[in-house]
N, C-alpha and C positions, 0 to 999 in steps of 0.2 A: 437780543443783543449779542449774546455769546456766539450764536451760530453765524451772525453777519461778520464778526470780527475775525472768525476763523475761516472764512470762505476764501478760495483762491482769487487772485486779482482778476477783475473783469467779470466775475460771476455775480448774480444776484438771485433772489429767491425764485424769480420767475423762470430762470434758466437752469435750475439745478436738475441733476439726473437722478430720477427716482430708482430706488433699489428694490427690484422685484422680490428678492429673497425676503425682505422685511414685510412686504405686502402679504406674501403667503404665511409668514410666521404669525402675523396679526390676525389674518383671517382664520387661522387654526385656533388661536387662543380665544378668539370671539366665539367660534363654534363650541369649544369646550365650556366656556362660561354659559352658553345658551342652553346646551344639552343637559348640563348639570349631572353628568354621570361619566365613569371612566369609558374610554373608547379604545378600540383597537385600530392597527394601522389600515386594515381594508375598510373599516367603517369611515375613518377620516378621509381616505382616498376617494371613496365613493360620494361623501357628502360634499367635498370641495372640488372634485374633479381633477385632483392632482395624481401624478404617477405614483405608484406605490414605492419606488425607490426614492422619490423626492420626499415622500411622507416619512419613510423610514429614517433618512438621514436627518431631517428636520427634528423629528421626535426625539431620536437618540442624542442629538446635539443639546437639546433642551434638558433632557435627563442629565447629561454631564454637568450642566450649568445649575441643576437643582431647580429649575423651573417647572419641570415635570418629574413624576416618579412612576415607575412601573409597578403595577399591582398584579393580582391574581389573573391568571388566563391571558397574560400578555396585554393587558389593557393598561391605559395611562390616565393619570389624574394630576391635577396641580400639585406642585411640590413645595417645600419649605421656603425656597428662595423667593418664590412669587409672594408668599405671605409677608416675608421680611421687606420686600420692595414695596408692598402695599402699605405696610405700617410706615415706612420712611416717607411715603408721599402724603404730605400735608396732615400729618399726625395720626394717620391710620384710619381704621374703620370705626363705625359707630361703637362696636364692642370695645375697641381699645380705648377710644376717647372717654367712654363712660366709666370704664373700670379703672383707668389710670389714678384718678383721685383716691379711689377705694384701696388700691394697692398701697399708696402712700400712707393712707390712714392706718392700714394693718402694719406696715413697716414701723410707724412711729409707736404703735401700742406694743409690738412684740419685739422690735429691734432685731428681726430676723430678715433674711433675704425672702422676697415675695415674688411670686411668678403668676402670670396669666397664660394659660395654654389651651390649645384646641386639638382635637384628633385629626389627623390626616393619614387615612389608611391604617398601617400598623406602627405609626409613630405619633408622638405628642410634639407639637410645634409650640415653641415659646413665643408668644406674641408680644409680650411686654414684661418688665420686671423692675423691681426696686431693690437696690442692694442694701445689705445690712451695714450699719455704721461701724461694726466691730472691725479690727484690723484683719482678724482671721475670719473669713466667711466663705460661703458657697455661692458662686456666681456663674451665670451663663449668659451669652448674648441672645437678644431677640432674633428670632429666625432660626435658632438651633433646633434640630430634631433629635429627640431622645427615644429610646424604645418604648412602645406603649406598654408592653408587659414588664414594666419596671418602675418602681417607686410609687409614692402616694398619688401622684398626679395622674399616672395611668389608671390606677384603680378607680379614681373619681371619674375619670372620662369613661371607662368601661362600664361603670355602674349605670350609665345612661343608655347603654346599648340594649336593644331588645334580645331576649334570651336566645332565639334561634341564632342571631347574628353572633352573639357571645360564643356559643357553641362552636360555630364555624371558625371563629378566630382562634380559639383554643385548639381545635382539632387540627388546624393547618399551621400551628406554631409550635415552637420548642421554648420551653421555659428555661432561660439561661441562669446559671449559678454566678451571679455577680459577686456575691460574698458568701460567707459561711451561714448567713442568716436568710439567704434567697430561698424562695419557696419553689421546689422542682416539681411538686405534684399538682397536676392540672385539677384534680378534684378539690384539693385544699385551696388552690388559688381561686377557683370558681366560688368557693365558699366565702373567701375574703371579699369578692366582688359583690356577692349577694348581701353581705353584711354592710358594705359600704352603701349600697342601694337602700338598704333598710334604715340605716343610721344617718345617711347623708353626710358621711365623714369617713376618711381613709388614713391609715397610719403606715408609715415606712420606717421601721426600726433597723437601721443598718442593712436593709435588704438590697439596696442598690449600690451604696458606697460605704465602705467601712467607716465607722465612727460618725456617721451622718443620719440624722433623723428628718423626717418631712411629714407634714400633716396637710391633708387636702380636703376640699369640698367641691361637689359638683355645682355648676351654674346651670340651672334648669331654665333655659330660655325659650322653650316651646317653639323652637326653629328646626325645620326638617334638615337632617344631615349635619347638624352642627352640635357637637359635643364639646363644651368648654368647662374649665375647671380652674380654680386658684389654690395655690399651695404655698407653704412656708418651709423653708430649709435652714438648718443650722447644725452645728456640731452637737453631739449627744449631750456634752457639758453645758450647752446653751439652751437645750430643750429637755430639761429634767422632768422626771415622772410627775413631780407636784405641779409643774407648769402646764401640762397637758390640757387639763380642763379649762383653763383660762384662754389658752391659745385656740382651742376648739371652739369656744363660745364666741371669741373675736371673729373667727373665720366665718361661722354660720351667720352671725349678725350681719356682717358685711355682704355676704352672699345674698342674703334676703333683701338688702337694700339695692343691690345691683339688679337682681331679678325683677323687683318692683319697678325700677326706672325703666328698664328695657321693655317690660311687658306693657307698661302704661305709655310708653313712647316719650317719657320725659325723665 
């Protein structure tokens, strides 16, 4: 109805002029979804039969839009904006629709901001969130990308990565000093990841943002190339030392519930 109302006079659906650029764009996105791995410009050009200059311009336009992101060796993968668009379409993926009530449950029990995130390359993408009821709170929008090597959520995501891949990520990355508490030692940071892997739990004590604490747990979904996690964030005055065990317990209990639902298909 919307398209018909905005058509020029005398035009109908049967006489519209097809836009070749859109055909090429969607053919490329379908290729990426089918191949399920990062691709370079030469690979894309050969697979689709497009000129390299056409692919180059198309790919970098999509990078500017956040639909794609460039990874190592000049190869491209889906970017955060595509995840955000997917969430906006009909309530999002199975993961988002399954986890949403659980985020609300965590929010009610902890009164903290709660996030669901997945790994995309060297970033964590926020897929969904529930804001804290407090007037002063930490909040981010769904679709936002944050550094993978920052915060509790990143540790929980990296705890699911195979050892060799974790070593590669750390060797090709620089640990940024976001605050005075940030870890700049790759050896110590890897030890934090291994501890999170062992305990199924990660803590950020003012390591990413001054005055902010976060607690995270991985979601072990038994799905190839998908690392997911849930985490809570609040002011240090809202997550005091004595509250840590209760928040940790809540996160773990809810994570187990989510994993059971997704593994069983119900």
